[in-house]
MIKE-990374 format. One record per residue: z, y, x of N, C-alpha, C in turn. Coordinates in Angstrom, 2 decimals. Atoms other than C-alpha are relative to their C-alpha. Last residue first. Example, Ala and Ser with C-alpha at 12.3 -4.5 7.8 and 13.67 -1.06 7.14 Angstrom:
<vexkols>
<<-0.06 -1.19 -0.82> <7.14 -1.06 13.67> <0.73 1.09 -0.77>>,
<<0.00 -1.19 0.89> <7.80 -4.50 12.30> <0.00 1.20 0.90>>,
</vexkols>
This chain:
<vexkols>
<<-0.01 -0.13 -1.46> <9.18 -21.33 24.50> <1.29 -0.53 0.57>>,
<<-0.03 1.28 -0.67> <8.99 -22.74 21.02> <-0.01 0.09 1.52>>,
<<-1.05 0.88 0.48> <9.93 -19.70 18.96> <0.12 -1.31 0.76>>,
<<-1.33 -0.63 0.19> <8.10 -16.84 20.64> <1.08 -1.04 -0.30>>,
<<-0.43 -0.75 -1.18> <5.00 -18.46 22.17> <1.46 0.44 -0.14>>,
<<-0.10 0.92 -1.13> <4.44 -21.15 19.55> <0.55 0.70 1.23>>,
<<-1.19 0.81 0.20> <5.24 -18.68 16.79> <0.20 -0.98 1.14>>,
<<-1.15 -0.85 -0.30> <2.70 -16.27 18.20> <1.30 -0.77 -0.16>>,
<<-0.08 -0.09 -1.46> <0.14 -19.09 18.22> <1.15 0.90 0.44>>,
<<-0.44 1.30 -0.50> <0.85 -19.81 14.58> <0.15 0.02 1.52>>,
<<-1.45 0.11 0.19> <0.66 -16.13 13.69> <0.53 -1.33 0.55>>,
<<-0.68 -0.99 -0.86> <-2.82 -15.79 15.21> <1.51 -0.15 -0.10>>,
<<0.17 0.40 -1.39> <-4.15 -19.01 13.66> <0.77 0.92 0.94>>,
<<-0.78 1.22 -0.24> <-2.71 -18.20 10.26> <-0.08 -0.45 1.44>>,
<<-1.40 -0.40 -0.13> <-4.06 -14.64 10.37> <0.89 -1.21 0.28>>,
<<-0.14 -0.66 -1.31> <-7.54 -16.03 11.06> <1.45 0.42 0.24>>,
<<0.17 1.05 -1.03> <-7.26 -18.45 8.14> <0.18 0.59 1.39>>,
<<-1.27 0.74 -0.04> <-5.79 -15.72 5.90> <-0.09 -1.14 1.01>>,
<<-1.06 -0.75 -0.70> <-8.70 -13.50 6.85> <1.32 -0.75 0.06>>,
<<0.35 -0.19 -1.41> <-11.43 -15.99 5.97> <1.13 0.68 0.75>>,
<<-0.16 1.29 -0.67> <-9.74 -17.07 2.73> <-0.30 0.12 1.49>>,
<<-1.43 0.34 -0.05> <-9.33 -13.44 1.63> <0.22 -1.30 0.77>>,
<<-0.68 -0.85 -0.97> <-12.86 -12.42 2.53> <1.46 -0.36 0.16>>,
<<0.51 0.35 -1.33> <-14.33 -15.39 0.70> <0.69 0.81 1.09>>,
<<-0.66 1.25 -0.44> <-12.07 -14.84 -2.31> <-0.46 -0.41 1.39>>,
<<-1.44 -0.25 -0.17> <-13.17 -11.21 -2.70> <0.70 -1.24 0.56>>,
<<-0.16 -0.79 -1.22> <-16.86 -11.97 -2.16> <1.48 0.20 0.31>>,
<<0.32 0.92 -1.09> <-16.66 -14.70 -4.83> <0.13 0.70 1.36>>,
<<-1.21 0.81 -0.21> <-14.89 -12.26 -7.14> <-0.22 -1.03 1.10>>,
<<-0.99 -0.85 -0.66> <-17.81 -9.84 -6.71> <1.29 -0.77 0.28>>,
<<0.38 -0.14 -1.40> <-20.33 -12.58 -7.49> <1.03 0.84 0.76>>,
<<-0.28 1.27 -0.67> <-18.51 -13.46 -10.72> <-0.33 0.07 1.50>>,
<<-1.46 0.14 -0.08> <-18.49 -9.80 -11.76> <0.38 -1.30 0.70>>,
<<-0.48 -0.87 -1.08> <-22.16 -9.40 -10.93> <1.50 -0.11 0.18>>,
<<0.44 0.62 -1.25> <-23.04 -12.43 -13.08> <0.46 0.83 1.20>>,
<<-0.82 1.17 -0.27> <-20.91 -11.08 -15.94> <-0.37 -0.65 1.33>>,
<<-1.35 -0.43 -0.37> <-22.55 -7.65 -15.80> <0.90 -1.17 0.36>>,
<<0.08 -0.54 -1.36> <-26.05 -9.13 -15.77> <1.38 0.44 0.49>>,
<<0.19 1.14 -0.89> <-25.21 -11.23 -18.83> <-0.07 0.46 1.46>>,
<<-1.25 0.75 -0.07> <-23.80 -8.20 -20.65> <-0.09 -1.18 0.95>>,
<<-0.91 -0.76 -0.87> <-26.85 -6.08 -19.82> <1.33 -0.74 0.18>>,
<<0.54 0.10 -1.36> <-29.11 -8.77 -21.32> <0.92 0.71 0.98>>,
<<-0.24 1.36 -0.48> <-26.94 -9.08 -24.46> <-0.45 -0.14 1.46>>,
<<-1.44 0.11 -0.22> <-26.89 -5.29 -24.98> <0.35 -1.38 0.57>>,
<<-0.27 -0.63 -1.29> <-30.66 -5.19 -24.52> <1.48 -0.08 0.35>>,
<<0.66 0.81 -1.03> <-30.99 -7.69 -27.39> <0.27 0.56 1.40>>,
<<-0.80 1.18 -0.31> <-28.35 -6.00 -29.59> <-0.64 -0.84 1.11>>,
<<0.96 0.83 -0.74> <-29.98 -2.56 -29.55> <0.73 -1.25 0.49>>,
<<0.58 1.03 0.85> <-27.89 -0.89 -32.28> <-1.02 -0.89 0.67>>,
<<1.28 -0.49 0.53> <-27.18 2.35 -30.43> <-0.73 -1.04 -0.84>>,
<<-0.29 -1.18 0.83> <-23.50 1.46 -29.92> <-1.27 0.51 -0.67>>,
<<-0.60 0.50 1.25> <-24.55 -2.00 -28.69> <0.28 1.16 -0.95>>,
<<1.10 0.61 0.76> <-26.86 -0.40 -26.13> <0.52 -0.53 -1.34>>,
<<0.81 -1.11 0.51> <-23.97 1.83 -25.02> <-1.18 -0.53 -0.81>>,
<<-0.69 -0.61 1.14> <-21.69 -1.21 -24.77> <-0.78 1.16 -0.59>>,
<<-0.07 0.97 1.10> <-24.11 -3.15 -22.59> <0.62 0.63 -1.23>>,
<<1.32 0.01 0.62> <-24.84 -0.07 -20.45> <-0.02 -0.97 -1.19>>,
<<0.13 -1.27 0.73> <-21.10 0.29 -19.80> <-1.34 0.05 -0.73>>,
<<-0.86 0.12 1.18> <-20.85 -3.40 -18.88> <-0.08 1.26 -0.86>>,
<<0.70 0.85 0.96> <-23.83 -3.05 -16.53> <0.81 -0.15 -1.30>>,
<<1.13 -0.77 0.52> <-22.14 -0.11 -14.82> <-0.79 -0.82 -1.02>>,
<<-0.53 -1.00 0.93> <-18.88 -2.07 -14.51> <-1.14 0.80 -0.62>>,
<<-0.34 0.72 1.24> <-20.72 -5.03 -12.97> <0.54 0.95 -1.05>>,
<<1.24 0.32 0.68> <-22.29 -2.68 -10.41> <0.26 -0.72 -1.32>>,
<<0.47 -1.25 0.60> <-18.86 -1.32 -9.53> <-1.32 -0.21 -0.75>>,
<<-0.84 -0.22 1.19> <-17.67 -4.90 -8.98> <-0.42 1.28 -0.72>>,
<<0.52 0.88 1.06> <-20.62 -5.51 -6.65> <0.81 0.16 -1.28>>,
<<1.33 -0.46 0.40> <-19.72 -2.48 -4.54> <-0.55 -0.84 -1.16>>,
<<-0.14 -1.27 0.72> <-16.01 -3.37 -4.44> <-1.35 0.50 -0.51>>,
<<-0.68 0.24 1.28> <-16.64 -7.03 -3.55> <0.08 1.29 -0.82>>,
<<1.01 0.57 0.90> <-19.16 -6.09 -0.87> <0.58 -0.27 -1.38>>,
<<0.94 -1.08 0.31> <-16.54 -3.82 0.74> <-1.07 -0.50 -0.97>>,
<<-0.70 -0.87 0.95> <-13.96 -6.62 0.50> <-0.90 1.16 -0.42>>,
<<0.10 0.65 1.30> <-16.47 -9.00 2.11> <0.73 0.82 -1.07>>,
<<1.40 -0.06 0.42> <-16.86 -6.61 5.05> <-0.16 -0.60 -1.40>>,
<<0.22 -1.34 0.54> <-13.07 -6.19 5.26> <-1.44 0.15 -0.48>>,
<<0.00 0.07 1.46> <-12.78 -9.96 5.71> <-0.24 1.35 -0.66>>,
<<1.35 -0.19 0.55> <-13.83 -9.49 9.34> <-0.08 -0.07 -1.52>>,
<<1.24 0.67 -0.39> <-11.80 -7.34 9.61> <0.28 -1.43 0.43>>,
<<0.16 0.15 -1.44> <-8.58 -6.40 7.79> <-1.34 -0.66 0.31>>,
<<0.41 -1.29 -0.55> <-8.33 -4.99 4.25> <-0.18 -0.05 1.52>>,
<<1.37 -0.34 0.38> <-8.36 -8.42 2.54> <-0.47 1.33 0.58>>,
<<1.05 0.69 -0.75> <-5.36 -9.66 4.49> <-1.40 0.50 -0.33>>,
<<0.60 -0.84 -1.04> <-2.88 -7.04 3.29> <-1.20 -0.65 0.68>>,
<<0.63 -1.22 0.52> <-1.73 -8.39 -0.08> <-0.76 0.80 1.04>>,
<<1.13 0.14 0.92> <-1.25 -11.93 1.37> <-0.62 1.32 -0.46>>,
<<1.03 -0.98 -0.35> <1.02 -11.01 4.29> <-1.20 0.01 -0.93>>,
<<-0.48 -1.35 0.29> <4.03 -12.74 2.74> <-1.05 1.06 0.31>>,
<<0.25 -0.30 1.41> <2.12 -16.05 2.69> <0.40 1.42 -0.34>>,
<<1.45 -0.10 0.17> <2.03 -16.12 6.51> <-0.34 0.39 -1.44>>,
<<0.36 -1.30 -0.57> <5.75 -15.40 6.63> <-1.51 0.24 -0.12>>,
<<-0.51 -1.03 0.91> <6.39 -18.30 4.28> <-0.37 1.39 0.49>>,
<<0.88 -0.04 1.16> <4.13 -20.54 6.36> <0.46 1.04 -1.03>>,
<<1.33 -0.50 -0.38> <5.97 -19.68 9.57> <-0.90 0.14 -1.23>>,
<<-0.13 -1.44 -0.20> <9.43 -20.09 8.06> <-1.34 0.62 0.34>>,
<<-0.10 -0.61 1.32> <8.42 -23.54 6.79> <0.08 1.52 0.10>>,
<<1.30 0.18 0.65> <7.29 -24.53 10.29> <-0.01 0.64 -1.38>>,
<<0.94 -1.01 -0.48> <10.35 -23.05 11.98> <-1.35 -0.10 -0.69>>,
<<1.30 0.57 0.35> <12.86 -24.99 9.91> <-1.07 1.02 0.36>>,
<<0.81 -0.04 -1.22> <16.01 -23.93 11.73> <-1.36 -0.66 -0.23>>,
<<0.48 1.36 -0.27> <17.78 -24.96 8.55> <-0.73 -0.13 1.33>>,
<<-0.89 1.03 0.57> <19.98 -21.90 7.98> <-0.42 -1.41 0.41>>,
<<-1.38 -0.13 -0.45> <18.46 -19.22 10.21> <0.89 -1.15 -0.48>>,
<<-0.09 0.18 -1.45> <14.79 -20.20 9.85> <1.46 -0.02 0.47>>,
<<0.41 1.36 -0.34> <14.94 -20.71 6.11> <0.15 -0.27 1.49>>,
<<-1.11 0.88 0.37> <16.93 -17.49 5.64> <-0.32 -1.44 0.37>>,
<<-1.11 -0.25 -0.93> <14.30 -15.50 7.56> <1.17 -0.95 -0.27>>,
<<0.43 0.47 -1.32> <11.40 -17.02 5.63> <1.13 0.14 1.02>>,
<<-0.09 1.46 0.03> <13.25 -16.52 2.35> <-0.39 -0.60 1.34>>,
<<-1.43 0.37 0.02> <13.79 -12.84 3.18> <0.16 -1.52 0.02>>,
<<-0.54 -0.30 -1.34> <10.13 -12.35 4.17> <1.47 -0.42 0.08>>,
<<0.49 1.03 -0.93> <9.01 -14.14 1.00> <0.50 0.23 1.42>>,
<<-0.70 1.26 0.28> <11.24 -11.96 -1.20> <-0.43 -1.08 0.99>>,
<<-1.40 -0.09 -0.42> <10.01 -8.74 0.42> <0.74 -1.32 -0.19>>,
<<-0.05 -0.09 -1.47> <6.32 -9.65 0.12> <1.45 -0.01 0.48>>,
<<0.31 1.30 -0.57> <6.67 -10.77 -3.51> <0.09 -0.03 1.51>>,
<<-1.12 0.90 0.30> <8.42 -7.56 -4.53> <-0.23 -1.37 0.61>>,
<<-1.11 -0.40 -0.88> <5.79 -5.44 -2.77> <1.20 -0.91 -0.20>>,
<<0.31 0.36 -1.38> <2.97 -7.37 -4.45> <1.16 0.33 0.94>>,
<<-0.04 1.45 -0.14> <4.47 -7.22 -7.94> <-0.20 -0.41 1.46>>,
<<-1.39 0.41 0.16> <5.21 -3.50 -7.66> <0.15 -1.52 0.15>>,
<<-0.79 -0.30 -1.21> <1.76 -2.73 -6.24> <1.44 -0.48 -0.09>>,
<<0.28 0.86 -1.16> <0.02 -4.63 -9.09> <0.85 0.33 1.22>>,
<<-1.13 0.88 -0.27> <1.71 -2.83 -12.02> <-0.18 -0.84 1.27>>,
<<-1.23 -0.76 -0.28> <-0.63 0.16 -12.13> <1.18 -0.89 0.37>>,
<<-0.44 -0.88 1.08> <-3.77 -1.97 -11.86> <1.34 0.63 0.36>>,
<<-0.96 -0.93 -0.60> <-5.65 -3.59 -8.96> <0.39 1.02 -1.06>>,
<<-0.76 0.79 -0.97> <-7.26 -6.63 -10.56> <1.04 0.86 0.69>>,
<<-1.19 0.59 0.62> <-8.23 -4.52 -13.58> <0.85 -0.77 0.99>>,
<<-0.28 1.24 -0.72> <-10.57 -2.35 -11.53> <1.29 -0.60 -0.54>>,
<<0.98 0.22 -1.06> <-12.31 0.64 -13.10> <0.23 -1.30 0.76>>,
<<-0.60 -0.23 -1.31> <-10.30 0.46 -16.31> <-1.02 -0.36 1.07>>,
<<-0.19 1.23 -0.78> <-12.19 0.84 -19.56> <0.71 0.38 1.29>>,
<<-1.03 0.85 0.60> <-12.81 3.38 -22.32> <0.15 -1.33 0.70>>,
<<-1.27 -0.16 -0.71> <-14.65 5.89 -20.14> <1.10 -0.92 -0.52>>,
<<0.17 -0.04 -1.46> <-18.22 5.05 -21.05> <1.33 -0.04 0.73>>,
<<0.47 1.31 -0.45> <-17.40 3.98 -24.62> <-0.11 -0.04 1.52>>,
<<-1.12 0.93 0.18> <-15.31 7.10 -25.28> <-0.38 -1.40 0.47>>,
<<-0.98 -0.29 -1.04> <-18.05 9.30 -23.81> <1.18 -0.95 -0.09>>,
<<0.54 0.48 -1.27> <-20.70 7.65 -25.97> <0.99 0.23 1.14>>,
<<-0.04 1.47 0.01> <-18.56 8.14 -29.07> <-0.52 -0.57 1.32>>,
<<-1.36 0.49 -0.08> <-17.82 11.82 -28.36> <0.05 -1.52 0.09>>,
<<0.13 1.43 -0.31> <-21.42 12.74 -27.61> <1.36 -0.66 0.14>>,
<<1.32 0.59 0.21> <-21.90 16.19 -29.12> <-0.02 -1.51 0.16>>,
<<0.35 0.12 1.40> <-18.51 17.81 -29.70> <-1.28 -0.80 -0.25>>,
<<1.37 0.47 0.10> <-16.78 17.50 -26.34> <-0.36 -0.25 -1.46>>,
<<0.84 -1.17 0.27> <-13.64 19.64 -26.33> <-1.45 -0.41 -0.20>>,
<<1.17 -0.22 -0.85> <-11.44 16.55 -26.62> <-0.74 1.26 -0.43>>,
<<0.04 -1.44 -0.26> <-8.15 15.31 -28.03> <-1.13 0.26 0.99>>,
<<0.58 -0.43 -1.27> <-8.62 11.82 -29.46> <0.04 1.52 0.06>>,
<<-0.09 -1.45 -0.16> <-6.55 10.14 -32.18> <-0.49 0.37 1.40>>,
<<0.50 -0.39 -1.32> <-7.34 6.61 -33.40> <-0.03 1.52 0.08>>,
<<0.41 -1.40 -0.05> <-5.27 5.29 -36.31> <-0.38 0.36 1.43>>,
<<-1.04 -0.98 -0.25> <-5.14 1.53 -36.17> <-0.57 1.41 0.04>>,
<<0.59 -1.17 -0.65> <-7.80 -0.60 -37.81> <1.09 1.06 0.18>>,
<<1.25 0.36 -0.65> <-6.84 -4.14 -38.82> <-0.61 1.15 0.80>>,
<<-0.23 1.14 -0.89> <-3.18 -3.55 -39.62> <-1.25 -0.33 0.80>>,
<<-0.29 1.23 0.73> <-3.89 -0.08 -41.02> <0.21 -1.12 1.00>>,
<<0.57 1.24 -0.51> <-3.94 3.45 -39.67> <0.36 -1.16 -0.90>>,
<<-0.96 0.99 -0.48> <-3.35 6.75 -41.43> <-0.75 -1.21 0.54>>,
<<0.79 1.06 -0.61> <-5.19 9.97 -42.25> <0.98 -0.95 0.68>>,
<<-0.38 0.52 -1.32> <-3.08 11.99 -44.63> <-1.09 -0.96 0.48>>,
<<0.91 0.96 -0.63> <-4.10 14.15 -47.61> <0.46 -0.35 1.42>>,
<<0.45 -0.52 -1.30> <-1.05 15.77 -49.31> <-0.91 -1.04 0.65>>,
<<1.18 -0.86 0.18> <-0.67 15.04 -53.03> <-0.50 0.63 1.29>>,
<<-0.52 -1.18 0.70> <2.81 13.57 -52.41> <-1.08 1.07 -0.11>>,
<<-1.45 0.18 0.03> <1.13 11.19 -49.93> <0.60 1.29 -0.55>>,
<<-0.65 -1.19 0.57> <-2.62 10.94 -50.51> <1.49 -0.29 -0.15>>,
<<-1.00 0.26 1.03> <-4.17 8.37 -48.20> <0.58 1.32 -0.48>>,
<<-0.55 -1.14 0.74> <-7.35 8.50 -46.13> <0.99 -0.47 -1.06>>,
<<0.16 0.14 1.45> <-7.95 5.67 -43.64> <0.69 1.16 -0.71>>,
<<-0.96 0.79 0.75> <-8.43 6.43 -39.96> <-0.28 -0.01 -1.48>>,
<<0.70 1.05 0.73> <-10.32 8.17 -37.19> <1.04 -0.86 -0.70>>,
<<-0.91 0.98 0.59> <-9.11 11.49 -35.80> <-0.81 -0.98 -0.84>>,
<<0.86 0.95 0.70> <-10.99 13.79 -33.43> <0.92 -1.11 -0.48>>,
<<-0.35 1.40 0.22> <-8.84 16.74 -32.46> <-1.17 -0.75 -0.64>>,
<<0.94 0.79 0.80> <-9.63 20.17 -31.02> <0.39 -1.48 -0.02>>,
<<0.43 1.19 -0.75> <-6.71 22.31 -29.86> <-0.85 -0.90 -0.89>>,
<<1.43 -0.05 -0.28> <-6.68 25.50 -31.92> <-0.52 -1.15 0.81>>,
<<0.78 -0.14 1.21> <-2.92 25.96 -31.81> <-1.48 0.17 0.37>>,
<<0.16 -1.34 0.58> <-1.47 24.86 -28.51> <-0.84 -0.04 -1.27>>,
<<1.36 0.00 0.52> <-0.03 21.57 -27.27> <-0.17 1.28 -0.82>>,
<<0.47 -1.24 0.62> <3.08 21.14 -25.18> <-1.45 -0.14 -0.43>>,
<<-1.03 -1.04 0.10> <5.27 18.28 -23.98> <-0.47 1.25 -0.72>>,
<<0.76 -1.24 -0.03> <3.05 15.27 -24.60> <0.95 1.15 -0.28>>,
<<0.13 -0.46 -1.39> <5.20 12.27 -23.64> <-0.81 1.28 0.12>>,
<<-1.31 -0.50 -0.47> <6.43 11.66 -27.22> <-0.06 0.53 1.42>>,
<<-0.23 -1.33 0.53> <2.80 11.40 -28.35> <1.31 0.60 0.48>>,
<<-0.77 0.11 1.22> <2.25 8.45 -26.03> <0.33 1.41 -0.47>>,
<<-1.38 -0.45 -0.03> <-0.49 9.21 -23.58> <0.68 -0.39 -1.31>>,
<<-0.79 0.35 1.17> <-3.85 7.62 -22.83> <1.44 0.44 0.20>>,
<<-1.38 0.39 -0.29> <-6.35 9.14 -20.43> <0.73 -0.26 -1.31>>,
<<-0.71 0.35 1.22> <-10.14 9.37 -20.51> <1.40 -0.48 0.37>>,
<<-1.08 0.98 -0.19> <-11.71 11.19 -17.58> <0.71 -0.21 -1.33>>,
<<0.38 1.21 0.73> <-15.07 12.98 -17.81> <1.01 -1.13 0.24>>,
<<-0.22 1.14 -0.91> <-14.07 15.50 -15.13> <-0.39 -1.32 -0.64>>,
<<0.50 -0.30 -1.34> <-15.62 18.40 -17.04> <0.13 -1.21 0.92>>,
<<1.45 -0.16 0.01> <-15.28 17.17 -20.61> <-0.55 0.20 1.39>>,
<<0.37 -1.22 -0.73> <-11.77 15.79 -20.22> <-1.51 0.09 0.08>>,
<<1.28 0.16 -0.68> <-11.00 13.22 -22.90> <-0.39 1.33 0.62>>,
<<0.56 -1.29 -0.38> <-7.40 12.90 -24.06> <-1.26 -0.25 0.83>>,
<<0.95 0.02 -1.11> <-6.26 9.83 -25.96> <-0.52 1.41 0.26>>,
<<1.00 -1.05 0.13> <-3.12 9.85 -28.10> <-0.88 -0.03 1.24>>,
<<0.72 -0.31 -1.23> <-0.94 6.78 -28.53> <-1.09 1.02 -0.30>>,
<<1.43 0.26 -0.05> <1.35 6.90 -31.57> <-0.55 0.33 1.39>>,
<<0.21 1.26 -0.73> <5.13 6.53 -31.64> <-1.48 -0.36 0.14>>,
<<-1.21 0.64 -0.52> <5.24 9.41 -34.19> <-0.33 -1.38 0.57>>,
<<0.22 0.44 -1.37> <1.81 11.04 -34.51> <1.21 -0.73 0.60>>,
<<-1.33 0.27 -0.54> <1.77 11.42 -38.30> <-0.17 -0.64 1.38>>,
<<-0.12 1.28 -0.69> <-1.51 13.00 -39.33> <1.41 -0.11 0.56>>,
<<-1.17 0.25 -0.83> <-2.07 15.71 -41.91> <-0.16 -1.34 0.72>>,
<<-0.68 1.28 0.20> <-5.34 16.97 -43.35> <1.20 -0.07 0.92>>,
<<-1.00 0.32 -1.02> <-7.07 20.33 -43.84> <0.65 -1.34 -0.35>>,
<<-1.34 0.37 0.46> <-10.28 21.07 -45.74> <0.91 -0.28 1.18>>,
<<-0.15 -0.17 1.45> <-13.83 22.46 -45.54> <1.38 -0.37 -0.53>>,
<<0.88 -1.04 0.54> <-14.57 23.08 -41.86> <0.26 0.26 -1.47>>,
<<1.42 0.26 -0.18> <-11.57 21.16 -40.54> <-0.83 1.12 -0.59>>,
<<0.91 -0.77 0.85> <-7.96 22.21 -40.06> <-1.44 -0.31 0.35>>,
<<1.26 -0.25 -0.68> <-5.43 19.73 -38.71> <-0.97 0.66 -0.99>>,
<<1.11 -0.36 0.87> <-1.83 19.84 -39.86> <-1.22 0.25 0.87>>,
<<0.74 -1.24 -0.22> <0.67 18.02 -37.67> <-1.06 0.18 -1.07>>,
<<1.09 -0.14 0.98> <3.42 15.47 -38.23> <-0.67 1.36 0.19>>,
<<0.98 1.06 -0.15> <5.61 14.44 -35.28> <-1.20 0.11 -0.92>>,
<<0.26 0.33 -1.40> <7.91 17.40 -34.66> <-1.13 -1.00 0.19>>,
<<-1.27 0.24 -0.70> <7.56 18.71 -38.21> <-0.35 -0.43 1.42>>,
<<-0.81 0.23 1.19> <4.75 20.10 -40.40> <1.42 -0.34 0.41>>,
<<-0.86 1.18 -0.02> <3.26 21.54 -37.21> <0.77 -0.08 -1.32>>,
<<-1.44 -0.26 -0.04> <0.34 23.96 -37.50> <0.74 -1.33 0.06>>,
<<-0.31 -1.18 0.81> <-3.44 24.36 -37.42> <1.48 0.35 0.07>>,
<<-1.42 -0.06 0.33> <-4.56 22.01 -34.66> <0.30 1.30 -0.73>>,
<<-0.84 -0.67 -0.99> <-8.33 21.95 -34.85> <1.45 -0.01 -0.46>>,
<<-0.70 -1.22 0.36> <-10.62 19.58 -36.71> <0.82 0.57 1.13>>,
<<0.07 -0.90 -1.14> <-13.03 16.69 -36.66> <0.65 1.31 -0.40>>,
<<-0.34 -1.39 0.29> <-12.20 13.90 -39.09> <0.00 0.81 1.29>>,
<<-0.14 -0.73 -1.26> <-13.85 10.48 -39.02> <0.27 1.46 -0.36>>,
<<0.78 -1.19 -0.35> <-13.25 8.54 -42.19> <0.19 0.37 1.47>>,
<<-0.19 -0.32 -1.41> <-12.07 5.27 -43.71> <-0.95 1.12 0.41>>,
<<1.18 0.14 -0.86> <-11.77 4.99 -47.48> <0.32 0.43 1.43>>,
<<0.18 1.39 -0.38> <-8.49 4.37 -49.31> <-1.21 -0.24 0.88>>,
<<-1.19 0.65 -0.55> <-8.52 7.68 -51.15> <-0.27 -1.47 0.28>>,
<<-0.23 1.21 0.79> <-11.97 9.18 -51.63> <1.15 -0.77 0.63>>,
<<-1.37 0.50 -0.06> <-12.74 12.70 -50.46> <0.15 -1.19 -0.94>>,
<<-0.03 1.47 0.07> <-16.52 13.07 -50.14> <1.40 -0.58 0.12>>,
<<0.95 0.57 0.94> <-17.37 16.74 -50.83> <0.13 -1.52 -0.17>>,
<<-0.47 -0.24 1.38> <-14.27 18.28 -49.24> <-0.87 -0.73 -1.01>>,
<<0.19 -1.38 0.47> <-15.19 16.72 -45.93> <0.46 0.12 -1.44>>,
<<-0.76 -0.40 1.18> <-14.42 13.60 -43.93> <-0.23 1.48 -0.30>>,
<<-0.89 -1.12 -0.27> <-17.17 12.52 -41.55> <0.69 0.41 -1.29>>,
<<0.46 -1.37 0.27> <-18.64 9.14 -42.46> <1.04 1.04 0.42>>,
<<-0.67 -0.55 1.19> <-17.75 5.86 -40.71> <-0.46 1.44 -0.22>>,
<<0.86 0.11 1.19> <-20.23 4.14 -38.38> <0.64 0.58 -1.25>>,
<<1.24 -0.73 -0.24> <-18.72 5.12 -35.01> <-0.92 0.02 -1.22>>,
<<-0.09 -1.37 0.51> <-15.29 4.07 -36.30> <-1.29 0.80 0.21>>,
<<-0.24 0.01 1.45> <-15.97 0.37 -35.90> <-0.06 1.41 -0.57>>,
<<1.20 0.51 0.66> <-17.52 0.77 -32.44> <0.16 0.03 -1.52>>,
<<1.00 -1.07 -0.06> <-14.61 2.97 -31.32> <-1.28 -0.43 -0.70>>,
<<-0.40 -0.98 1.00> <-12.16 0.31 -32.50> <-0.99 1.16 -0.06>>,
<<0.34 0.59 1.30> <-14.02 -2.34 -30.53> <0.35 0.96 -1.13>>,
<<1.44 -0.15 0.18> <-13.82 -0.01 -27.51> <-0.46 -0.61 -1.32>>,
<<0.31 -1.42 0.19> <-10.04 0.29 -27.87> <-1.49 0.18 -0.25>>,
<<-0.36 -0.33 1.39> <-9.62 -3.47 -28.37> <-0.32 1.46 -0.30>>,
<<0.99 0.66 0.85> <-11.52 -4.05 -25.10> <0.26 0.30 -1.48>>,
<<1.19 -0.86 0.01> <-9.37 -1.44 -23.36> <-1.11 -0.63 -0.84>>,
<<-0.34 -1.26 0.63> <-6.26 -3.36 -24.39> <-1.21 0.92 -0.09>>,
<<-0.05 0.19 1.46> <-7.78 -6.75 -23.59> <0.30 1.31 -0.72>>,
<<1.37 0.16 0.49> <-8.75 -5.65 -20.08> <-0.02 -0.16 -1.52>>,
<<0.67 -1.30 -0.09> <-5.26 -4.35 -19.41> <-1.42 -0.08 -0.54>>,
<<-0.55 -0.85 1.05> <-3.66 -7.58 -20.65> <-0.68 1.36 -0.03>>,
<<0.51 0.49 1.28> <-5.97 -9.70 -18.51> <0.48 0.89 -1.14>>,
<<1.44 -0.29 0.06> <-5.25 -7.59 -15.40> <-0.59 -0.42 -1.35>>,
<<0.17 -1.45 0.16> <-1.48 -7.63 -16.01> <-1.46 0.38 -0.13>>,
<<-0.36 -0.31 1.39> <-1.54 -11.39 -16.56> <-0.15 1.48 -0.28>>,
<<1.06 0.50 0.86> <-3.41 -11.80 -13.29> <0.26 0.29 -1.46>>,
<<1.15 -0.92 -0.06> <-0.98 -9.54 -11.44> <-1.15 -0.43 -0.90>>,
<<-0.35 -1.30 0.56> <1.94 -11.65 -12.80> <-1.14 1.02 0.11>>,
<<-0.28 0.04 1.44> <0.32 -15.05 -12.18> <0.28 1.38 -0.59>>,
<<1.07 0.53 0.84> <-1.37 -14.64 -8.79> <0.30 0.21 -1.49>>,
<<1.32 -0.30 -0.56> <0.54 -12.72 -6.12> <-1.15 -0.48 -0.88>>,
<<0.18 -1.42 -0.32> <3.98 -12.40 -7.72> <-1.37 0.36 0.57>>,
<<-0.46 -0.96 1.01> <4.31 -15.71 -9.58> <-0.44 1.43 0.31>>,
<<0.78 0.15 1.24> <2.18 -18.01 -7.43> <0.37 1.07 -1.01>>,
<<1.41 -0.33 -0.29> <3.64 -16.75 -4.14> <-0.83 -0.04 -1.29>>,
<<0.07 -1.46 -0.12> <7.20 -16.81 -5.50> <-1.43 0.46 0.23>>,
<<-0.23 -0.55 1.34> <6.76 -20.41 -6.63> <-0.10 1.51 0.01>>,
<<1.23 0.23 0.76> <5.24 -21.42 -3.28> <0.12 0.61 -1.40>>,
<<1.04 -0.89 -0.52> <8.19 -19.81 -1.48> <-1.31 -0.14 -0.75>>,
<<-0.32 -1.35 0.48> <10.75 -21.56 -3.70> <-1.09 0.98 0.44>>,
<<0.27 -0.01 1.44> <9.07 -24.91 -3.05> <0.25 1.38 -0.59>>,
<<1.46 0.08 0.16> <8.98 -24.27 0.72> <-0.38 0.07 -1.48>>,
<<0.54 -1.34 -0.25> <12.61 -23.12 0.71> <-1.52 0.02 -0.16>>,
<<-0.43 -0.91 1.06> <13.72 -26.37 -0.94> <-0.63 1.38 0.17>>,
<<0.84 0.25 1.16> <11.67 -28.55 1.42> <0.33 0.99 -1.13>>,
</vexkols>
């Protein structure tokens, strides 16, 4: 009984709870990023003609020089400003591959003079030097990109993860859960000779692999296709919102949610089908190997 309870706990933690929390956290982060883009899409461009301390601006400029390791001067058409990048996340947007990536400033090893920046934040004068800074409600947003025409649309299109369920932390949780369940299954069999518990623990250990085996593979394929459709509807929803079309944005959002629910249904169907088949196969193997 003890090993069964431990096994269920490990299953819930490493196959459901931890990956689920990672997916929710990732979605919230990208959601906050897009909300920030929406806020900054309506602010004026900063120029010499409209400098007003305490106001929020969009500044387009090139790297002019370094004030120190973390503070840089950016040169615009009519003036230059400083930004403090210490402990700040910097987004890079590739125009050709159309990929948005996030880096911490400390992880960026080299950057050349003339690199184009888009900075969104509040203007403050520090020792008579103009700085763009963030606030509690609106953090400083820094984007490095060569794209000059549709920066906001590109940020909205790419400001999301393609599949939150399978994120960067998922493999580590799954591998850890698999190893622990295999060890517990082995210990349960060797110490208590509880073959039934050992069987179910071993069955649970195969959880991350069941959805890629037939016949559940068909449902996994449908899940991926439907999930991609939900992403496209979500992008259209945000683009409509960016353009001020709230009605179309609502319609696209509803379509995206329905597609997302359908994709999760395909995922669960394939998983339940495969785990049932795997259970039958493993159970019969146990009968042959352990009960002969």
